[in-house]
C-alpha positions, 0 to 999 in steps of 0.5 A: 521505511524500516520501523528504526525510521519511524520516529524520524518520518515527520522529520524526514518529510519536513527536509524534503519539503524544504529542499524542493519535493513535493511528491513523496512516496514511501512504503512501509516495511511489513516483512517483520512484525511491528511491536505496540510502540512502533505502531503507536509512534507511527500512529503519532507521526501521521498525526503530525503529517497530517496536520502538515499536509493541512497546512500545507494545502490551506496555504496553498503549498500542497504536497503530495505524500503517497500514504495519505493521498492513495486513501484519499482517493480511494475514498473519493472514488467510492471505496473500490478494494484494489486488487493485487496487479501479479499477472494481471498487469504485470509479469517479471522476467528473471535473468535465465528466462523463467517467468514470475507473477510479479517482482515481488516473488524474486527472491522468495523462499518458495520462488519456484513454486510460482514460475509459470514458465518462461520465455524459451518454453512458454507459459505453462498454462497449468501453473497459470491457471492454478495462480489465476484460480487462487488470486480470484479468491484474494481477500475473500475469507479472512478479511471480508467481514472486516470494516474496512474491507473495501479501503484497505490497500492490503492486497499483494499476493506476494508480501503475504506469501513472504510473510505467511508462506501463503499468498491468501493469507493477510499480512497483520502488519500492513493490516494494522498500519492501514487502519492507522492510516485509514483513521487519519485521511478521516481526519483529514477528509472531514476537515477540507468537507467542514471547510470547503477548501477550493484548492484540495477540491481541485486537485482531488476532483471533488 
């Protein structure tokens, strides 16, 4: 979702629902700094989508909207901080056989810094250990005192690298986006908790 499309987010969601799609997944583009008016527009769009999410759930026509559903699941599981999956859950192999921690590092300016080996020569243990040691420090610096620390989905090392040229410096745009999403999800959760909606409890295993 690019920022020029933010104002269309609600209407685009309606379009998909009206055409039979009930599982909508998207990722806000944070490869650049959003303006204040864009954050305000995103917040307004999410409020409308939140009301639609509630309305459809109450009319037994629910839909899955990834930006909302992921945070609901995280909240109901006890606010477990997500962890970047680079190396730990995936690797990426380039056409020339070079191995990267994940696809997010493909094409970045300093891509070669993250080559951890190749399919021909195997894994470079020193490079692997260096990356894993940095991986352990993720979100333990600037983020650890944030009140939303356990709830924020901003954990992508590759995105941090693309924005700040450092895998350990968090992406401010994603932080702001997550803050807006968490606030809206709290409104949704408060509604369903107060109304004791059976379908919601069934779908999210409350």
